[in-house]
N, C-alpha and C positions, 0 to 999 in steps of 0.2 A: 163534286170536287170543285172548290172555288180557288182560283189562282189568277194572278196577273203576270204579264211579262212586259218589262220595259227594256228597250234596247237603246244603247248610246254608243255609237262607233263600234268598237270591238268588245263591248261589255254588255252583258245581259243580266237583268235582275229578275229572278223567278220568285214571286211572293206567294206563299201558300196561306190561304185565309182559313182553312179548316183547322180545327183543334187537334186532329188526330193524323198521324203519319204511321199507318199500321198495315196489316195484311189486306185490309179491305181497300184502302186508298192507294197503296204503293204501286200496284200494277199500272194504274192510270198515270200516276206521277212519273213512273219510270218511262212510260211511253212518251209523255210530254218532254221529259228531260232528254231522252234520246233524240227526239226531233230537234230540240233546241241546240243540242251539242253538235249537230251536223251543220248548223248554220255557221256563218262567217263571224264567229266570236272567239275571243281569246281568253276572256275571263267570265265566269259564271258565278254570280252571287245568288245564293239560295237563302231567301229570307224566311226563317221559320219562327218568327217572333210570335205568331198566333198559336203555334203548336204547343199543346200541353201534354201530349202523350206520343211517344215514339217507341216502336218495338224493333226487332231485328229486321223485319221487312222494310221498315223505314230507313234503317241504316244501310240496308242493301241498295236502296234507291240512291242514297247519297254517294255510296261507293261506285255505283254504276256511272253516275255523272262525273265523278272524279277521274275514273279510268278513261272515259271517253275524252275528257278535256286533256288529260295528261298525254294521251296518244297523239294529240294534235299540238303538243307543247303549250297547252293552256293550263288554266287552274280553276279550282272551285274554292269559294269561301262561303262559310255559313254564318248567318246572323241569327243569334239566339239571345234575346233580352233576358229571359228568365234563368238561363243556365242549365236547363234540363237536357238539351241536346249535347251541350258541352260535357256534362257529366257522363252521359252514355258513351260518347266518343272516347273519353278518358278511360272509362272502365274497359272498353273494347280495345284500348291501346291504338285508337285511330286518330287521336288528336294531333299527332305529328304529321299525318297525311292530309287531314282536312282541317284547316285553321278555322276557328270560331271567334266571332266578334260580337260585342253587345249591340252594335247598331250598324246600319248601312254606311253611315258617315265614317265610322271606325274602319270598316272593311275597305272603303275607298281610300282612306288615309294610308292604310297598309300597302296598298298598290303603288302609292306615290313614293314610298320609302326606298 
């Protein structure tokens, strides 16, 4: 599993470099997101620009992060350039819970509104 984490003040950006977010990778990703959500951050941006495949286990990882951040009055934003994750979230009726943006810059801009 290849990922990076960049932190700036109370914002963290988790960038997944692997093309799959599925039942094989999601347990490790969930563990990393749980650790990250326990830190002193208010907003978590999950950059899935490199992801070309996501299944229900991957969606579960996103929901876990969203729930952890909501419990501490924070938020999760997802970056998805190709729109595949957005489509999955829309089909699952989760797009109202987890906002999706085409770029990190767009996600940051939404935070400033």
